[in-house]
All heavy atoms as a GROMACS GRO file, in nm:
protein
  585
    1MET      N    1  16.366  21.025  11.503
    1MET     CA    2  16.400  20.888  11.474
    1MET      C    3  16.312  20.836  11.362
    1MET      O    4  16.195  20.853  11.364
    1MET     CB    5  16.381  20.811  11.603
    1MET     CG    6  16.406  20.663  11.593
    1MET     SD    7  16.445  20.598  11.753
    1MET     CE    8  16.587  20.509  11.712
    2PHE      N    9  16.376  20.769  11.264
    2PHE     CA   10  16.305  20.718  11.148
    2PHE      C   11  16.279  20.571  11.165
    2PHE      O   12  16.363  20.493  11.205
    2PHE     CB   13  16.389  20.741  11.019
    2PHE     CG   14  16.419  20.890  10.989
    2PHE    CD1   15  16.534  20.944  11.024
    2PHE    CD2   16  16.315  20.962  10.927
    2PHE    CE1   17  16.557  21.081  10.995
    2PHE    CE2   18  16.336  21.094  10.897
    2PHE     CZ   19  16.459  21.152  10.933
    3PRO      N   20  16.157  20.528  11.128
    3PRO     CA   21  16.123  20.388  11.137
    3PRO      C   22  16.196  20.307  11.028
    3PRO      O   23  16.234  20.363  10.924
    3PRO     CB   24  15.973  20.382  11.115
    3PRO     CG   25  15.943  20.505  11.042
    3PRO     CD   26  16.047  20.609  11.085
    4LEU      N   27  16.219  20.184  11.052
    4LEU     CA   28  16.290  20.094  10.956
    4LEU      C   29  16.186  20.053  10.854
    4LEU      O   30  16.128  19.939  10.866
    4LEU     CB   31  16.357  19.980  11.023
    4LEU     CG   32  16.470  20.016  11.118
    4LEU    CD1   33  16.517  19.889  11.193
    4LEU    CD2   34  16.585  20.073  11.039
    5GLN      N   35  16.161  20.130  10.755
    5GLN     CA   36  16.055  20.087  10.657
    5GLN      C   37  16.115  20.042  10.524
    5GLN      O   38  16.045  19.984  10.441
    5GLN     CB   39  15.959  20.203  10.636
    5GLN     CG   40  16.029  20.336  10.615
    5GLN     CD   41  15.920  20.444  10.604
    5GLN    OE1   42  15.831  20.434  10.523
    5GLN    NE2   43  15.935  20.546  10.685
    6PHE      N   44  16.242  20.066  10.505
    6PHE     CA   45  16.303  20.029  10.378
    6PHE      C   46  16.375  19.894  10.378
    6PHE      O   47  16.373  19.823  10.281
    6PHE     CB   48  16.396  20.137  10.330
    6PHE     CG   49  16.325  20.270  10.308
    6PHE    CD1   50  16.348  20.375  10.388
    6PHE    CD2   51  16.238  20.283  10.200
    6PHE    CE1   52  16.282  20.496  10.364
    6PHE    CE2   53  16.172  20.402  10.178
    6PHE     CZ   54  16.192  20.508  10.260
    7ALA      N   55  16.436  19.860  10.487
    7ALA     CA   56  16.514  19.736  10.489
    7ALA      C   57  16.547  19.700  10.635
    7ALA      O   58  16.545  19.782  10.719
    7ALA     CB   59  16.643  19.746  10.408
    8ILE      N   60  16.582  19.578  10.653
    8ILE     CA   61  16.627  19.533  10.782
    8ILE      C   62  16.780  19.552  10.785
    8ILE      O   63  16.848  19.512  10.694
    8ILE     CB   64  16.597  19.382  10.802
    8ILE    CG1   65  16.446  19.362  10.803
    8ILE    CG2   66  16.650  19.330  10.934
    8ILE    CD1   67  16.402  19.214  10.801
    9PRO      N   68  16.832  19.612  10.888
    9PRO     CA   69  16.976  19.634  10.891
    9PRO      C   70  17.054  19.497  10.896
    9PRO      O   71  17.019  19.408  10.970
    9PRO     CB   72  16.998  19.706  11.026
    9PRO     CG   73  16.863  19.753  11.064
    9PRO     CD   74  16.764  19.674  11.000
   10GLY      N   75  17.140  19.484  10.801
   10GLY     CA   76  17.222  19.361  10.792
   10GLY      C   77  17.152  19.249  10.720
   10GLY      O   78  17.202  19.142  10.721
   11GLY      N   79  17.037  19.275  10.659
   11GLY     CA   80  16.958  19.169  10.595
   11GLY      C   81  17.033  19.104  10.476
   11GLY      O   82  17.052  18.980  10.479
   12PRO      N   83  17.080  19.179  10.375
   12PRO     CA   84  17.146  19.118  10.265
   12PRO      C   85  17.278  19.051  10.302
   12PRO      O   86  17.312  18.944  10.250
   12PRO     CB   87  17.171  19.235  10.168
   12PRO     CG   88  17.078  19.336  10.206
   12PRO     CD   89  17.052  19.322  10.352
   13GLU      N   90  17.347  19.115  10.399
   13GLU     CA   91  17.474  19.057  10.441
   13GLU      C   92  17.452  18.924  10.514
   13GLU      O   93  17.528  18.825  10.491
   13GLU     CB   94  17.551  19.150  10.532
   13GLU     CG   95  17.601  19.279  10.461
   13GLU     CD   96  17.491  19.384  10.460
   13GLU    OE1   97  17.384  19.367  10.523
   13GLU    OE2   98  17.511  19.489  10.394
   14LEU      N   99  17.354  18.917  10.595
   14LEU     CA  100  17.323  18.793  10.670
   14LEU      C  101  17.274  18.685  10.570
   14LEU      O  102  17.305  18.569  10.587
   14LEU     CB  103  17.223  18.817  10.777
   14LEU     CG  104  17.273  18.898  10.894
   14LEU    CD1  105  17.157  18.922  10.992
   14LEU    CD2  106  17.385  18.830  10.964
   15LEU      N  107  17.197  18.725  10.469
   15LEU     CA  108  17.156  18.627  10.372
   15LEU      C  109  17.273  18.568  10.290
   15LEU      O  110  17.280  18.452  10.272
   15LEU     CB  111  17.056  18.693  10.273
   15LEU     CG  112  17.003  18.606  10.160
   15LEU    CD1  113  16.917  18.499  10.224
   15LEU    CD2  114  16.926  18.688  10.063
   16ILE      N  115  17.368  18.654  10.251
   16ILE     CA  116  17.486  18.607  10.180
   16ILE      C  117  17.568  18.511  10.271
   16ILE      O  118  17.612  18.406  10.223
   16ILE     CB  119  17.570  18.721  10.131
   16ILE    CG1  120  17.494  18.799  10.020
   16ILE    CG2  121  17.710  18.677  10.082
   16ILE    CD1  122  17.559  18.930   9.984
   17LEU      N  123  17.587  18.545  10.396
   17LEU     CA  124  17.664  18.456  10.485
   17LEU      C  125  17.590  18.323  10.503
   17LEU      O  126  17.651  18.219  10.515
   17LEU     CB  127  17.684  18.523  10.623
   17LEU     CG  128  17.797  18.633  10.624
   17LEU    CD1  129  17.800  18.698  10.763
   17LEU    CD2  130  17.928  18.569  10.592
   18GLY      N  131  17.455  18.330  10.520
   18GLY     CA  132  17.378  18.207  10.537
   18GLY      C  133  17.394  18.118  10.415
   18GLY      O  134  17.402  17.996  10.432
   19VAL      N  135  17.389  18.172  10.294
   19VAL     CA  136  17.400  18.093  10.175
   19VAL      C  137  17.539  18.034  10.166
   19VAL      O  138  17.553  17.919  10.129
   19VAL     CB  139  17.366  18.176  10.051
   19VAL    CG1  140  17.410  18.104   9.924
   19VAL    CG2  141  17.220  18.214  10.045
   20ILE      N  142  17.638  18.112  10.205
   20ILE     CA  143  17.777  18.059  10.200
   20ILE      C  144  17.795  17.944  10.299
   20ILE      O  145  17.852  17.839  10.271
   20ILE     CB  146  17.877  18.173  10.230
   20ILE    CG1  147  17.890  18.264  10.111
   20ILE    CG2  148  18.016  18.113  10.258
   20ILE    CD1  149  17.967  18.391  10.136
   21PHE      N  150  17.732  17.959  10.422
   21PHE     CA  151  17.745  17.854  10.518
   21PHE      C  152  17.660  17.733  10.487
   21PHE      O  153  17.674  17.625  10.551
   21PHE     CB  154  17.711  17.907  10.658
   21PHE     CG  155  17.820  17.987  10.717
   21PHE    CD1  156  17.796  18.114  10.767
   21PHE    CD2  157  17.956  17.942  10.722
   21PHE    CE1  158  17.897  18.193  10.818
   21PHE    CE2  159  18.053  18.020  10.776
   21PHE     CZ  160  18.029  18.144  10.824
   22LEU      N  161  17.575  17.745  10.386
   22LEU     CA  162  17.504  17.624  10.335
   22LEU      C  163  17.573  17.564  10.217
   22LEU      O  164  17.572  17.444  10.194
   22LEU     CB  165  17.363  17.658  10.293
   22LEU     CG  166  17.261  17.681  10.408
   22LEU    CD1  167  17.125  17.722  10.357
   22LEU    CD2  168  17.245  17.550  10.485
   23ILE      N  169  17.638  17.644  10.134
   23ILE     CA  170  17.707  17.593  10.017
   23ILE      C  171  17.833  17.514  10.053
   23ILE      O  172  17.857  17.408   9.994
   23ILE     CB  173  17.738  17.709   9.920
   23ILE    CG1  174  17.617  17.764   9.856
   23ILE    CG2  175  17.841  17.665   9.811
   23ILE    CD1  176  17.637  17.886   9.775
   24ILE      N  177  17.910  17.556  10.149
   24ILE     CA  178  18.033  17.484  10.187
   24ILE      C  179  18.004  17.346  10.232
   24ILE      O  180  18.069  17.254  10.180
   24ILE     CB  181  18.107  17.570  10.293
   24ILE    CG1  182  18.165  17.697  10.229
   24ILE    CG2  183  18.224  17.482  10.353
   24ILE    CD1  184  18.228  17.795  10.326
   25PRO      N  185  17.910  17.321  10.323
   25PRO     CA  186  17.890  17.181  10.366
   25PRO      C  187  17.837  17.094  10.253
   25PRO      O  188  17.881  16.977  10.234
   25PRO     CB  189  17.785  17.188  10.474
   25PRO     CG  190  17.794  17.323  10.528
   25PRO     CD  191  17.836  17.408  10.413
   26PHE      N  192  17.749  17.145  10.171
   26PHE     CA  193  17.695  17.066  10.059
   26PHE      C  194  17.799  17.041   9.953
   26PHE      O  195  17.809  16.931   9.896
   26PHE     CB  196  17.573  17.131   9.995
   26PHE     CG  197  17.449  17.121  10.076
   26PHE    CD1  198  17.381  17.228  10.130
   26PHE    CD2  199  17.394  16.994  10.102
   26PHE    CE1  200  17.271  17.215  10.201
   26PHE    CE2  201  17.279  16.975  10.173
   26PHE     CZ  202  17.213  17.090  10.226
   27GLY      N  203  17.884  17.141   9.927
   27GLY     CA  204  17.992  17.122   9.834
   27GLY      C  205  18.092  17.018   9.877
   27GLY      O  206  18.136  16.933   9.798
   28LEU      N  207  18.132  17.024  10.001
   28LEU     CA  208  18.227  16.924  10.054
   28LEU      C  209  18.162  16.783  10.055
   28LEU      O  210  18.230  16.683  10.019
   28LEU     CB  211  18.271  16.959  10.199
   28LEU     CG  212  18.371  17.070  10.212
   28LEU    CD1  213  18.399  17.100  10.354
   28LEU    CD2  214  18.501  17.035  10.137
   29ALA      N  215  18.035  16.772  10.094
   29ALA     CA  216  17.969  16.642  10.096
   29ALA      C  217  17.956  16.583   9.954
   29ALA      O  218  17.976  16.465   9.932
   29ALA     CB  219  17.830  16.654  10.157
   30TYR      N  220  17.932  16.672   9.857
   30TYR     CA  221  17.918  16.629   9.717
   30TYR      C  222  18.053  16.582   9.668
   30TYR      O  223  18.062  16.475   9.598
   30TYR     CB  224  17.866  16.745   9.631
   30TYR     CG  225  17.856  16.716   9.487
   30TYR    CD1  226  17.750  16.639   9.439
   30TYR    CD2  227  17.950  16.764   9.396
   30TYR    CE1  228  17.740  16.613   9.301
   30TYR    CE2  229  17.939  16.737   9.261
   30TYR     CZ  230  17.833  16.658   9.214
   30TYR     OH  231  17.821  16.630   9.082
   31TRP      N  232  18.161  16.648   9.696
   31TRP     CA  233  18.292  16.609   9.657
   31TRP      C  234  18.332  16.479   9.718
   31TRP      O  235  18.385  16.388   9.652
   31TRP     CB  236  18.396  16.716   9.689
   31TRP     CG  237  18.532  16.677   9.644
   31TRP    CD1  238  18.590  16.679   9.522
   31TRP    CD2  239  18.632  16.617   9.732
   31TRP    NE1  240  18.714  16.627   9.524
   31TRP    CE2  241  18.744  16.590   9.651
   31TRP    CE3  242  18.640  16.578   9.867
   31TRP    CZ2  243  18.860  16.529   9.700
   31TRP    CZ3  244  18.753  16.528   9.917
   31TRP    CH2  245  18.863  16.502   9.835
   32VAL      N  246  18.309  16.460   9.849
   32VAL     CA  247  18.342  16.338   9.917
   32VAL      C  248  18.263  16.219   9.862
   32VAL      O  249  18.320  16.112   9.839
   32VAL     CB  250  18.319  16.347  10.070
   32VAL    CG1  251  18.320  16.216  10.137
   32VAL    CG2  252  18.422  16.440  10.132
   33TYR      N  253  18.134  16.239   9.835
   33TYR     CA  254  18.050  16.133   9.779
   33TYR      C  255  18.101  16.091   9.638
   33TYR      O  256  18.122  15.972   9.613
   33TYR     CB  257  17.910  16.176   9.775
   33TYR     CG  258  17.818  16.067   9.716
   33TYR    CD1  259  17.779  15.958   9.797
   33TYR    CD2  260  17.770  16.070   9.584
   33TYR    CE1  261  17.701  15.856   9.746
   33TYR    CE2  262  17.688  15.971   9.536
   33TYR     CZ  263  17.661  15.860   9.616
   33TYR     OH  264  17.575  15.763   9.569
   34ASN      N  265  18.129  16.190   9.556
   34ASN     CA  266  18.177  16.154   9.422
   34ASN      C  267  18.317  16.087   9.424
   34ASN      O  268  18.340  15.989   9.354
   34ASN     CB  269  18.184  16.276   9.336
   34ASN     CG  270  18.050  16.317   9.281
   34ASN    OD1  271  17.956  16.239   9.276
   34ASN    ND2  272  18.037  16.445   9.251
   35ASP      N  273  18.400  16.131   9.515
   35ASP     CA  274  18.538  16.074   9.528
   35ASP      C  275  18.523  15.930   9.575
   35ASP      O  276  18.591  15.840   9.527
   35ASP     CB  277  18.621  16.158   9.617
   35ASP     CG  278  18.763  16.107   9.620
   35ASP    OD1  279  18.831  16.106   9.518
   35ASP    OD2  280  18.807  16.070   9.736
   36ALA      N  281  18.443  15.912   9.676
   36ALA     CA  282  18.428  15.775   9.735
   36ALA      C  283  18.362  15.682   9.638
   36ALA      O  284  18.400  15.564   9.630
   36ALA     CB  285  18.345  15.783   9.867
   37GLU      N  286  18.264  15.730   9.561
   37GLU     CA  287  18.202  15.642   9.458
   37GLU      C  288  18.303  15.604   9.349
   37GLU      O  289  18.305  15.487   9.306
   37GLU     CB  290  18.083  15.711   9.395
   37GLU     CG  291  17.960  15.704   9.477
   37GLU     CD  292  17.895  15.568   9.482
   37GLU    OE1  293  17.890  15.503   9.378
   37GLU    OE2  294  17.858  15.526   9.594
   38ARG      N  295  18.384  15.699   9.308
   38ARG     CA  296  18.486  15.668   9.205
   38ARG      C  297  18.585  15.566   9.256
   38ARG      O  298  18.639  15.488   9.177
   38ARG     CB  299  18.558  15.804   9.171
   38ARG     CG  300  18.569  15.819   9.023
   38ARG     CD  301  18.632  15.952   8.989
   38ARG     NE  302  18.611  16.061   9.082
   38ARG     CZ  303  18.709  16.127   9.138
   38ARG    NH1  304  18.834  16.106   9.107
   38ARG    NH2  305  18.681  16.223   9.222
   39ARG      N  306  18.621  15.570   9.380
   39ARG     CA  307  18.719  15.479   9.436
   39ARG      C  308  18.660  15.344   9.482
   39ARG      O  309  18.730  15.259   9.528
   39ARG     CB  310  18.788  15.546   9.557
   39ARG     CG  311  18.869  15.663   9.514
   39ARG     CD  312  18.932  15.729   9.639
   39ARG     NE  313  19.005  15.848   9.603
   39ARG     CZ  314  19.135  15.846   9.567
   39ARG    NH1  315  19.199  15.730   9.567
   39ARG    NH2  316  19.201  15.953   9.535
   40GLY      N  317  18.526  15.329   9.471
   40GLY     CA  318  18.463  15.203   9.503
   40GLY      C  319  18.439  15.185   9.654
   40GLY      O  320  18.423  15.075   9.700
   41GLU      N  321  18.433  15.294   9.724
   41GLU     CA  322  18.405  15.287   9.870
   41GLU      C  323  18.260  15.248   9.891
   41GLU      O  324  18.168  15.309   9.832
   41GLU     CB  325  18.431  15.424   9.930
   41GLU     CG  326  18.406  15.433  10.082
   41GLU     CD  327  18.517  15.370  10.161
   41GLU    OE1  328  18.634  15.375  10.119
   41GLU    OE2  329  18.481  15.312  10.269
   42GLU      N  330  18.234  15.146   9.974
   42GLU     CA  331  18.095  15.105   9.996
   42GLU      C  332  18.022  15.196  10.089
   42GLU      O  333  17.900  15.192  10.093
   42GLU     CB  334  18.090  14.960  10.047
   42GLU     CG  335  18.176  14.936  10.171
   42GLU     CD  336  18.188  14.786  10.201
   42GLU    OE1  337  18.213  14.709  10.109
   42GLU    OE2  338  18.171  14.753  10.321
   43ASN      N  339  18.090  15.273  10.173
   43ASN     CA  340  18.026  15.368  10.266
   43ASN      C  341  18.032  15.513  10.212
   43ASN      O  342  18.053  15.604  10.294
   43ASN     CB  343  18.090  15.356  10.405
   43ASN     CG  344  18.062  15.222  10.464
   43ASN    OD1  345  17.961  15.165  10.446
   43ASN    ND2  346  18.154  15.173  10.540
   44ALA      N  347  18.014  15.534  10.087
   44ALA     CA  348  18.028  15.666  10.026
   44ALA      C  349  17.923  15.765  10.084
   44ALA      O  350  17.955  15.876  10.119
   44ALA     CB  351  18.014  15.659   9.874
   45ALA      N  352  17.800  15.715  10.095
   45ALA     CA  353  17.698  15.803  10.146
   45ALA      C  354  17.718  15.838  10.290
   45ALA      O  355  17.689  15.951  10.333
   45ALA     CB  356  17.557  15.737  10.130
   46LEU      N  357  17.767  15.743  10.369
   46LEU     CA  358  17.794  15.770  10.509
   46LEU      C  359  17.903  15.875  10.530
   46LEU      O  360  17.890  15.964  10.611
   46LEU     CB  361  17.832  15.641  10.581
   46LEU     CG  362  17.868  15.654  10.731
   46LEU    CD1  363  17.745  15.700  10.809
   46LEU    CD2  364  17.923  15.522  10.779
   47TRP      N  365  18.006  15.866  10.446
   47TRP     CA  366  18.117  15.967  10.452
   47TRP      C  367  18.060  16.100  10.416
   47TRP      O  368  18.095  16.205  10.473
   47TRP     CB  369  18.233  15.924  10.365
   47TRP     CG  370  18.323  15.826  10.430
   47TRP    CD1  371  18.342  15.700  10.390
   47TRP    CD2  372  18.412  15.853  10.539
   47TRP    NE1  373  18.431  15.638  10.477
   47TRP    CE2  374  18.479  15.733  10.567
   47TRP    CE3  375  18.443  15.961  10.613
   47TRP    CZ2  376  18.575  15.720  10.664
   47TRP    CZ3  377  18.534  15.951  10.716
   47TRP    CH2  378  18.600  15.830  10.742
   48ALA      N  379  17.981  16.106  10.310
   48ALA     CA  380  17.927  16.235  10.265
   48ALA      C  381  17.838  16.297  10.368
   48ALA      O  382  17.848  16.418  10.396
   48ALA     CB  383  17.849  16.215  10.133
   49VAL      N  384  17.751  16.221  10.429
   49VAL     CA  385  17.664  16.273  10.532
   49VAL      C  386  17.745  16.314  10.655
   49VAL      O  387  17.715  16.424  10.712
   49VAL     CB  388  17.558  16.170  10.572
   49VAL    CG1  389  17.486  16.209  10.700
   49VAL    CG2  390  17.458  16.146  10.463
   50ALA      N  391  17.843  16.244  10.692
   50ALA     CA  392  17.925  16.280  10.810
   50ALA      C  393  18.000  16.413  10.780
   50ALA      O  394  18.000  16.503  10.868
   50ALA     CB  395  18.024  16.168  10.839
   51VAL      N  396  18.060  16.426  10.666
   51VAL     CA  397  18.136  16.546  10.636
   51VAL      C  398  18.044  16.663  10.624
   51VAL      O  399  18.069  16.772  10.677
   51VAL     CB  400  18.217  16.531  10.508
   51VAL    CG1  401  18.274  16.658  10.458
   51VAL    CG2  402  18.333  16.426  10.532
   52GLY      N  403  17.929  16.648  10.554
   52GLY     CA  404  17.835  16.755  10.536
   52GLY      C  405  17.772  16.803  10.663
   52GLY      O  406  17.763  16.921  10.696
   53ALA      N  407  17.720  16.707  10.742
   53ALA     CA  408  17.658  16.742  10.871
   53ALA      C  409  17.756  16.807  10.969
   53ALA      O  410  17.721  16.904  11.036
   53ALA     CB  411  17.595  16.616  10.931
   54LEU      N  412  17.873  16.751  10.985
   54LEU     CA  413  17.966  16.804  11.077
   54LEU      C  414  18.023  16.943  11.034
   54LEU      O  415  18.052  17.029  11.114
   54LEU     CB  416  18.077  16.708  11.104
   54LEU     CG  417  18.037  16.589  11.194
   54LEU    CD1  418  18.152  16.490  11.202
   54LEU    CD2  419  18.002  16.635  11.332
   55THR      N  420  18.033  16.958  10.905
   55THR     CA  421  18.071  17.090  10.854
   55THR      C  422  17.964  17.191  10.878
   55THR      O  423  17.990  17.310  10.915
   55THR     CB  424  18.110  17.088  10.704
   55THR    OG1  425  18.204  16.992  10.683
   55THR    CG2  426  18.159  17.221  10.653
   56TYR      N  427  17.841  17.149  10.865
   56TYR     CA  428  17.730  17.241  10.889
   56TYR      C  429  17.721  17.276  11.041
   56TYR      O  430  17.698  17.393  11.076
   56TYR     CB  431  17.598  17.178  10.845
   56TYR     CG  432  17.479  17.267  10.869
   56TYR    CD1  433  17.456  17.382  10.795
   56TYR    CD2  434  17.383  17.234  10.972
   56TYR    CE1  435  17.347  17.461  10.817
   56TYR    CE2  436  17.280  17.312  10.996
   56TYR     CZ  437  17.259  17.429  10.919
   56TYR     OH  438  17.149  17.508  10.947
   57LEU      N  439  17.740  17.178  11.128
   57LEU     CA  440  17.731  17.203  11.269
   57LEU      C  441  17.852  17.279  11.324
   57LEU      O  442  17.842  17.378  11.398
   57LEU     CB  443  17.714  17.073  11.346
   57LEU     CG  444  17.579  17.000  11.317
   57LEU    CD1  445  17.578  16.865  11.387
   57LEU    CD2  446  17.464  17.083  11.368
   58THR      N  447  17.970  17.224  11.296
   58THR     CA  448  18.097  17.289  11.341
   58THR      C  449  18.196  17.273  11.226
   58THR      O  450  18.218  17.166  11.177
   58THR     CB  451  18.154  17.221  11.464
   58THR    OG1  452  18.188  17.088  11.434
   58THR    CG2  453  18.055  17.222  11.578
   59LEU      N  454  18.250  17.384  11.188
   59LEU     CA  455  18.346  17.385  11.069
   59LEU      C  456  18.465  17.299  11.106
   59LEU      O  457  18.512  17.219  11.027
   59LEU     CB  458  18.386  17.524  11.040
   59LEU     CG  459  18.481  17.541  10.920
   59LEU    CD1  460  18.409  17.494  10.790
   59LEU    CD2  461  18.526  17.681  10.904
   60PHE      N  462  18.516  17.303  11.231
   60PHE     CA  463  18.632  17.225  11.265
   60PHE      C  464  18.604  17.074  11.262
   60PHE      O  465  18.683  16.994  11.215
   60PHE     CB  466  18.680  17.262  11.409
   60PHE     CG  467  18.798  17.184  11.453
   60PHE    CD1  468  18.922  17.203  11.399
   60PHE    CD2  469  18.782  17.083  11.552
   60PHE    CE1  470  19.032  17.128  11.442
   60PHE    CE2  471  18.891  17.012  11.590
   60PHE     CZ  472  19.014  17.032  11.538
   61GLY      N  473  18.485  17.035  11.308
   61GLY     CA  474  18.447  16.891  11.302
   61GLY      C  475  18.439  16.839  11.160
   61GLY      O  476  18.476  16.730  11.131
   62GLY      N  477  18.384  16.925  11.072
   62GLY     CA  478  18.371  16.882  10.933
   62GLY      C  479  18.508  16.870  10.863
   62GLY      O  480  18.533  16.778  10.793
   63LEU      N  481  18.600  16.966  10.892
   63LEU     CA  482  18.732  16.960  10.837
   63LEU      C  483  18.812  16.844  10.894
   63LEU      O  484  18.890  16.778  10.822
   63LEU     CB  485  18.806  17.091  10.860
   63LEU     CG  486  18.750  17.213  10.787
   63LEU    CD1  487  18.829  17.337  10.827
   63LEU    CD2  488  18.743  17.193  10.638
   64LEU      N  489  18.791  16.813  11.022
   64LEU     CA  490  18.853  16.699  11.080
   64LEU      C  491  18.806  16.566  11.019
   64LEU      O  492  18.882  16.475  10.984
   64LEU     CB  493  18.829  16.693  11.231
   64LEU     CG  494  18.897  16.586  11.313
   64LEU    CD1  495  19.049  16.603  11.305
   64LEU    CD2  496  18.853  16.590  11.457
   65THR      N  497  18.673  16.559  10.999
   65THR     CA  498  18.618  16.438  10.927
   65THR      C  499  18.668  16.426  10.788
   65THR      O  500  18.700  16.315  10.738
   65THR     CB  501  18.464  16.446  10.926
   65THR    OG1  502  18.416  16.470  11.061
   65THR    CG2  503  18.405  16.316  10.876
   66LEU      N  504  18.680  16.541  10.717
   66LEU     CA  505  18.735  16.539  10.582
   66LEU      C  506  18.881  16.488  10.582
   66LEU      O  507  18.920  16.413  10.495
   66LEU     CB  508  18.723  16.677  10.520
   66LEU     CG  509  18.775  16.697  10.376
   66LEU    CD1  510  18.695  16.611  10.286
   66LEU    CD2  511  18.778  16.842  10.338
   67ALA      N  512  18.956  16.540  10.680
   67ALA     CA  513  19.100  16.493  10.692
   67ALA      C  514  19.107  16.343  10.716
   67ALA      O  515  19.189  16.272  10.658
   67ALA     CB  516  19.170  16.568  10.798
   68VAL      N  517  19.015  16.292  10.802
   68VAL     CA  518  19.014  16.145  10.832
   68VAL      C  519  18.978  16.075  10.703
   68VAL      O  520  19.035  15.966  10.673
   68VAL     CB  521  18.921  16.115  10.947
   68VAL    CG1  522  18.894  15.966  10.958
   68VAL    CG2  523  18.974  16.166  11.078
   69TYR      N  524  18.883  16.120  10.628
   69TYR     CA  525  18.847  16.053  10.500
   69TYR      C  526  18.960  16.047  10.408
   69TYR      O  527  18.991  15.946  10.348
   69TYR     CB  528  18.721  16.122  10.439
   69TYR     CG  529  18.701  16.075  10.298
   69TYR    CD1  530  18.651  15.949  10.272
   69TYR    CD2  531  18.736  16.151  10.192
   69TYR    CE1  532  18.638  15.898  10.142
   69TYR    CE2  533  18.718  16.107  10.063
   69TYR     CZ  534  18.672  15.982  10.039
   69TYR     OH  535  18.660  15.933   9.912
   70ILE      N  536  19.022  16.161  10.388
   70ILE     CA  537  19.140  16.170  10.294
   70ILE      C  538  19.253  16.081  10.339
   70ILE      O  539  19.317  16.010  10.262
   70ILE     CB  540  19.187  16.315  10.276
   70ILE    CG1  541  19.076  16.388  10.198
   70ILE    CG2  542  19.322  16.320  10.203
   70ILE    CD1  543  19.104  16.537  10.189
   71TRP      N  544  19.273  16.068  10.470
   71TRP     CA  545  19.377  15.993  10.522
   71TRP      C  546  19.349  15.839  10.502
   71TRP      O  547  19.443  15.758  10.478
   71TRP     CB  548  19.399  16.023  10.671
   71TRP     CG  549  19.509  15.946  10.741
   71TRP    CD1  550  19.634  15.945  10.705
   71TRP    CD2  551  19.497  15.857  10.848
   71TRP    NE1  552  19.709  15.865  10.787
   71TRP    CE2  553  19.619  15.809  10.879
   71TRP    CE3  554  19.385  15.819  10.927
   71TRP    CZ2  555  19.642  15.719  10.984
   71TRP    CZ3  556  19.410  15.728  11.030
   71TRP    CH2  557  19.540  15.682  11.058
   72GLN      N  558  19.227  15.793  10.521
   72GLN     CA  559  19.198  15.653  10.519
   72GLN      C  560  19.176  15.598  10.382
   72GLN      O  561  19.183  15.477  10.360
   72GLN     CB  562  19.071  15.618  10.603
   72GLN     CG  563  18.943  15.676  10.553
   72GLN     CD  564  18.873  15.581  10.454
   72GLN    OE1  565  18.886  15.460  10.462
   72GLN    NE2  566  18.797  15.635  10.361
   73ARG      N  567  19.159  15.685  10.280
   73ARG     CA  568  19.132  15.628  10.145
   73ARG      C  569  19.262  15.578  10.085
   73ARG      O  570  19.371  15.610  10.127
   73ARG     CB  571  19.070  15.736  10.054
   73ARG     CG  572  19.160  15.850  10.022
   73ARG     CD  573  19.095  15.954   9.942
   73ARG     NE  574  19.189  16.054   9.904
   73ARG     CZ  575  19.166  16.154   9.818
   73ARG    NH1  576  19.051  16.161   9.768
   73ARG    NH2  577  19.261  16.236   9.791
   74ASP      N  578  19.248  15.493   9.989
   74ASP     CA  579  19.364  15.431   9.923
   74ASP      C  580  19.444  15.527   9.835
   74ASP      O  581  19.402  15.597   9.762
   74ASP     CB  582  19.325  15.315   9.838
   74ASP     CG  583  19.264  15.204   9.924
   74ASP    OD1  584  19.310  15.183  10.041
   74ASP    OD2  585  19.172  15.137   9.877
   0.00000   0.00000   0.00000
């Protein structure tokens, strides 16, 4: 049996997945904030935090919040 001295199994793959799961919530939050600011929404930061946080916690919750935001905007 050889010791694991060169790398952790699954290390780079887990790092890539972790970065992807951080980029998606921040990207959606950034888009929602910019869109809400352009449309004159006074709660732009609240929508961005809600979409970003819920996407980070649960992908379905974030997508549902994004759908509600898109539905309620003018």
